[in-house]
N, C-alpha and C positions, 0 to 999 in steps of 0.2 A: 644601443649595440643590439644590432639581432642574431638571432643561431640560424644555423644554416642546418637540414636534413637533408646529404645526399649523399649518393651511394657510393664512399668512396672506391678506387679503383687497386688498389691496398688493403680491404676490407670486404667480407664477405656480406656485411648488414648494415645500415645508412649508419655514418657517425654522425655527431652533434658536432661543426664546425662552426665559432666562433667568431665572425668577421664583417664586420662593417665596410662593404663593397662601395667605390667609388665609383657611381653611378651616373656619368656631367649627362649631360641633355646632347640625342641625339642629334650626328651630323650628317650635311647631307650628305649625300651617296654622291660621288665625283663625274661629272660629264666630259667627257675625252672630246678632242677632235677630229674629226670627217679621216677617213679612210684614207684620201689623197694628200692630209696633212700631214698624218702622224707613219704611214707608212712610207720611209724613204727605199723604194727596192732599187728602183736607178741607180741611187748616189750611194748605197750604202750595202745593198744587200745583191746576190745573186739568187733567180729565183730555179729551184731545184725541178722542184713537183709545180704542179698547177692545180687545182682542186680537182680538175673532169677529170683524173684517174681513176683518185679515193678517196676527196674530199675533203682534201684541206690541201692547206700550199705550206710546199718548206721550204722556207731561205735559208742560203748559206749565210753567213756572217763572215767576215776577216780574221783572221788571229793572226799576232806576231811569233808567231814559232813552229819549227819544222815540226813534223810530226805530227800534229792536232787538224780538225777539222771540228769545225761549229755549225751543228744544224739547229734549224728553229723549226717545229712544225703546228700548223694553225690551224686548227678545224673547221671548216668550211662555216662550224656557227658559231665559231668567232668572229675568224676572218670578215671584218666590217663592221660589226655587233659594237661600235663604237663605246656605249653604253656600258655593254658587258664585255671588260678585258679579258682574255687568254690570261688562266694563272694553269702555272704546272712548274715542275722541281727542274733541277741539273741536275743531268743521269752521264754521267763520266765511267767510259767502258774501253774496253780491248778489242773492240767490232772486229772480227773476219772481215770484212768490205764496208764500202763505204754504202752499198745497198742494203747491209743488215742494219749496219745505222741508219740511216733513211726511214725502210720499214719499222724500225721501233719506234722512232719518231714519231712515223704516223700513230700508229697502235695505239701509244700511251698518250696523244691528244687527244686522239676520237675518244679516249677511256676513259678521260679527265674531262670530258663535256659529257659524260653519262651518268660522273659522278656530282659535275656540280649542277645539274640539272635534277638529279635526285634530290636536291635539299633545298634546291634553289639559292645560291651561294650569292647569287649577284654577279658572277664568274661564265667562261667555258672552256674551253679547253684547248691546252698550249703545250708541248715538252722543248726543252730544252737539251738537247741530247749533242754529248763531244765526243767524238773518234780519235782515240788517241791506238796510235804507230805503236807505243810501246806496252807490253807484258805489265812491266816493273813505271806503275803510273808513280814511284814518288819520283820518278826524274823530271815529270811537266812540272812547269816551273806555276804555282797555282795566283804570286800574286797576278805575275800578267796576262793570264789566262781571265782571270777571275773581274781585271780592265779591260779586256777581247768581250768579254760577255756584256758588261756594263755598257761598253758605248754601243749594242748591238739596242740593248733596251730603250739609251736615248734614242736613238733612233725610230724604234716604235712609239716612242710617246706616250706614256701613259697603255698602250696598247695590249703588255705581257705585263704582269706581276710574279717574279718566279721565288724558288727558294730550294731547299736539299732535297737530294734524293740518292741515286745509289753512288760511292765515292763521291760524293760533295761531303761536307761540314760546315760545323761550327767558323772552323777558319776561314775559309771560302768564302761563309757566308758576310765575315767581317770586311773582307778582300772587297767585297763587290760592297757593300755597305756604303763600304767607303766611297769604293769608285764613281757613285750612282750619286752623293749625296745625299744619301737615306731615301732614295726615292728605288721603286717596281721592286721593291724583296721583301718577300712576307715569308717570314723563318723565327718566328719567336724568337727576335730579338726584345732585348731591355727587359724582356717578362721572362716569370718562373715558371709560364707552361712551355711545359714539354712535349712535343710536336709527334714524337713515338709512341709516348705516354696517349697522346690524343686518339691517334692512326689504333694503337693496343683495344682503349675505349672505346670504338667503334665495332671490334671485331667481337668485345665481349661484349656490351648491348646485341651485336645480333644475334650469337651464341644463342645468345640466354631467349631473346626473342622467337629464336629461331624452335626452339627447345616448348616454349611456355605454347605456343601456339599448336604446336606440333603431339603438345602430350597433357595441354591443361596444365603445366603447371612450370616451373623452371627451377626446380630444384633438378641440381646434375647430379645428386649422387651414387648414382645408379650406372653412370656412362663412362666410357673407358674413351679418353680423349691421344689422338696422335699431334705434334705438335710438329712442325714438319718449318724447319729452320728457328734458332734461336737468338736470331739478333737481337740488338734494343727490344723492336718489336712484339716477336715470338718472344721471347723471355720474360718477358712482361705479361703478357698474354698465359703461355705456361703456370708464372707464381698464382698470378690472380685467381687460375680455375682451381689450383690445387685450395687457396681462401676459402673460397669459393664450396669446396667441400666433394669434389669433385670422386668416383671413385680411382679411378686412376690416373694420373695424366704422364705419356709415355713421349719422349719429347727426340729427337736426330736434329740431326743439323751436320755438312759437311768436316767442323771442325770438333772431332769427339768430345772436345774439353770446354763447346761453348753449349752440349746438351748434357752435362752436366750441373742441376738447379736441384734446389736443397725439398724431398719429399718428389723429385720425379723418378722415372723408369727412364732412361736412356736409351734406347734402340740403335741398333744399326743401319737398318733398313725399313722406312715408315713405309713402301710401298708392299709389301712382303707381311708386315702385321699388325694384327687382325684390331681393332677400335670399330668402336660405335659415331665417333667420332672425329675425321681429319680435318684440320686446321690447318692449311697451307699457308706459310710465312715467309717463302723463302724465293728463287729465282719462278721468274714467271714463266707458262709452256711444261710446266714438270708431269701434270700430268699426261701423258699421251694414251689412245686407243688401248695400247698393248698396259699401262697401267691401270687401265679407268674398266679393263675387259676381267684380270686376273687380282684384281685387290681381293683382299682376303672376305670372304661372308658377313655380314654382318652389319657393316658399316648401311648408318643412317642419315649423314648429317655432312657437309661439307662447306664452312663456313673459316675463310678465313682474313689473311691481309693481302696476300700476293693478288700483284693485277697482270688478268690473264691466268689464272690455275691451268688453263686448260689449252693443249696443245690445239686443237679444231672442234670445230663443230658435234666431232666424231665422238671423240671423247665425251663431253658433255651429255651428248646423247645418250652412251653407253653408262654414264652412270643416272641421268631419268629411266631407264629401262631397269635397272636395277633397283630405283625409288630412294634414288639418294639424294634427299632434300639439297639444292646448294642456294645460297644466301649471295646472288650475284655479288660482287666487291664496289659498285658500286653506292650499296649502303655498308658491307662493311667493313669496306678500306678508307672512309672517306670519312675518318676524322681529322685529319692534319688543315683538309681542306675545310670542313668546318670550325676551326676556327680561323684560317684564312681568312671567311668570313667578319666574325669580331673586330680581328685586328685591322683588316679593309676598312669594316664602318664605324666602329670607336677603338680608337688607336689609344685611347686613354684608359678605355675597360679594361683594355689586353693586356694592357704593362700591369693593370693596378690589382688585377683580380684575382683570388685566393685561387692556385690552380686545379683542387679540388672539385671547385663549382664548374672547373671551364669541361675535364673529366666526368662528370657526376651527371652534363649538359648531353655531352655527346653520345655518354653511352645510353640513359635516357630516350634522344630521337631518334638514336641506329637501335636500341630494342623494337621500341615503337612499329616501325617503320616494315621492319623484320619478321612482323609479328603481323601486321597487315595482309604484307604478301605471301604468307605462307595460309593464310585461310582467306586471301579471294582467292589462292588459288587449291584450296578443298582440298588443303595436304597433301598433296599429285605433285612431284617433280617435272612433271611430263606440264604441265599451267603454269608453270611460273615464267618461263618469256609471255603469252599472249595475255598475261594480270600484271607485268610489270609495267603499261602505263596508268593504270590504277591508283598505284602509291607514288607516281611522280606529279607535281606540280606545278600548274601554269609558270609562264619563265614572266607573266605580270605578276610583278606587287614588288612588295622587302625583300630585299636579301634575308636568310634564316637566320644571321650572327645580329639582325636589329631583335628577333625575340627572345633574345640571350638574359637581359636586364629582368624582362616579365618571369624566365624560369627561376629567375632568385628572388624575384617574389612572391613566388609559390609555391616555391620551396622551403619557404623561412616562417618562422612566429617571434613576434616581438616577445 
């Protein structure tokens, strides 16, 4: 029996966990067929957009129910790299138009590439976006929809792996796993690892890394946080900030009841309430130029789980000029894809590991990455983008998931 010291997500200090992990011999990283073999575009998909426009290929797959369209966006950095399959979740929304859905798919796929490259997960960027004409998503036949998605994944023959995203959940993944024959789905199946807590772990690690580098200590007892969005990820982050001793944790959500979290202070308007640390965990593009310009004085940091929190580059630039240190979501929101890398590399370990070990590993590497970025940037938000490449590994080498067993050993004692 070995004992593992890990920074538990639900504890402010390292905890002693007794656990005897079963660490099987590393598996060979799977190789996939050539591009011509697995992209049966002419036979199955309709090409909606080629990469010459925005650097991504968008495919439309057949769907056997009215009022639903299924698009797959594959970043040009994924398309054709058969040893680096695409990875991104399935998002289901009532988009205003086909164009809005496709724009979202491309933006998210390219964002996924940045995440995967940041940690060399072994994957690259892709996204499944399902446009529903129905505002009431409950009318959609979920089992049939996941069967349609499964047929698309089979047509790609290993060129893409997927999981949950907005408005898709465990039941959808059950349907998808069944329809794919347990292929191409990375969603924490048959494991105690919760991918929402995994994402929250990367947020917490990035927060601590930013504070550590910026202020010389990861003590947060003098900081007031605003957590914008209190879903599964945001609520977990808020609770952990309380446990870590934050001076105050303000919570805000479109559904006020969700913001009522023990020892947190619910607020009505996150954009007009002062704080030291903004933690976006809700909808994309919420920090507009107006929000950035008029956000109350005193804000020092912006780190969260939201993909693309800024509405545009101008909004980000306004925060930079105001001295707000932002850790990109390619670091702060990478928890789920880090778990995916372990699941893909070593499924037996993923399904048997004590979840707190996974969360501790994700928190640790996210904290280290965020801290290094702030230091490379000389603690100046205006230097973050120009120094981002200094914390991005090359694409050559083993996926980060292969490092997890070593981390367990290094953080244990006999």
